[in-house]
N, C-alpha and C positions, 0 to 999 in steps of 0.2 A: 593511502587516499589523499585525493587531491583537495586544493584548497578552495572547495565548493562555498563554502559558506565564509571564508577567512578565518576559520576557528577551526579547522581540521576534525579530529576525531573528538574534541571536547564537547561539541553541541549534541551528538548523536545521542547519548543519554537521556537530553532534555527532549530532543523529539520524539524519541519512544515514549516518554513520560506524557507526552502531549498527546499523542493518538491514542494510548491507554485512557487517560484522563476524558477524551471524547468518548470513547465506549462508556466507560462509567456515568459520564452525564446522560448516556442513552438508555441505559440500562442492557447494557451488552457484556456479559460475561465472557473474559478472555483466558481460556486455558492454556498453559503450556506443557505440554506433552511432551517428556523425553523418553517415554517406552516406545516409541514407536519405530517402526524401519525406515531407512532413509529414502526409500521410494513411495512413501504414503504421504499425500499432499496435505495443505492446511486446508480446513474445512470451515466454512461457516452456514451454520444453523439458523437459517431463516427466522423461522416459528419461535424457536425456542430462544433467540436472541443471544445466541452464542458462537464462539469463533475457538476452533482446536487449532493452535499453532504446533507445529511438528518443529521441537527442537533438533532433530535430527534431518530435517530433510536436507536431501542433498542436490541443490538446485544453485543456479548461478546468481539468483535474485534475491536482493538485500531483505534479512527480516522483517525490518520496519516497512518496507514498501508492500511485503506480502501481506502486513498486519493491515496495513491501509487499505489495500485491495478489498480483503474478506471483510471486513469491515464496511467498506461501500457497499457492498452486497445487501449488507441490512439495514443500513441509513438511507441508501437510495435507489436501491434496486426495485425491480418488480416484483412483490411479495407474492403475486400467483403464478408468477412463470415456472420457479422450482424453489423447492424447500431445503435445499442442501446444494452448496457450491464447494469444487475443489479447486485449489489455486492451479492455475495452468498458464506458464509465460507465454503460451502461443495461442490463446484463446482470443481469437481477431474479430468475432462476430457477438450482436446481443448484447445479453447482461455480462459477458466476460469483458469486452469492449469498454462499456459501461463503466465498470469498476477498476478498469486500468485507468481512464481518463479521472474519475473521481478520485482515485488515490492518488494521481500526480496533483489533483488542485488541492486536494486536503494537505500533503505536504508543503507544498508551496504557498498555501496559507498559512502554515505554522511558521514557517522559515523561508524568507523569499531567496532564492539561490543568488549567484552572482553572474552564472550563465548556465546554458542548457545543456553544454555538455558535461560541466560539472556535475550537474545534479543527475544524470543520466550514470555516470560513474559513481556518485556517492551512492546511490541505491542500487546500483548495477540492473538499471532497467533496461530490457531487451529492446534492442536497436531498433525494430521496427515502429516503436511507439515514438520515435523522435520528434516525428511532426506534430503529434497530438502535445509532447512536451513542450516544444518550441511555442506554439499556439497558446497555450495553457500561460507560458512564461509571458508572452508578449501581452496577453489580457491583464494579467495581475500586475505587470510593472506598468502599463497604463494608466490603472485604477491607482496606483500610489502616487 
């Protein structure tokens, strides 16, 4: 893992705890399912305010990023658009793109990265989101 935050892997559990804390504060339940098949995606149940994270999900995207993405559907999404969302690293339209952008912002708000490439490597963010990562990085860096 790269020196994304200059702390290497030591900071990761704290970032996960921060995302989980945001969920708790917003009455969102996170269920870690370890009995699902590897192709079953993480799922956000909007009306139930629950997220099912598949511990066996075989995907290149990091757990913390996926969790932030699913949480974003519940916190910031259009609740009338869909009742259930399943994680897709290739979801480039509408609610999926919005959840990707909000996940990036959520994670950067928890711990500001030192650079865009490090952030993308750290969370294994799909490469097609690089412009969104860069835009968010510049916006938040400007605010600091």
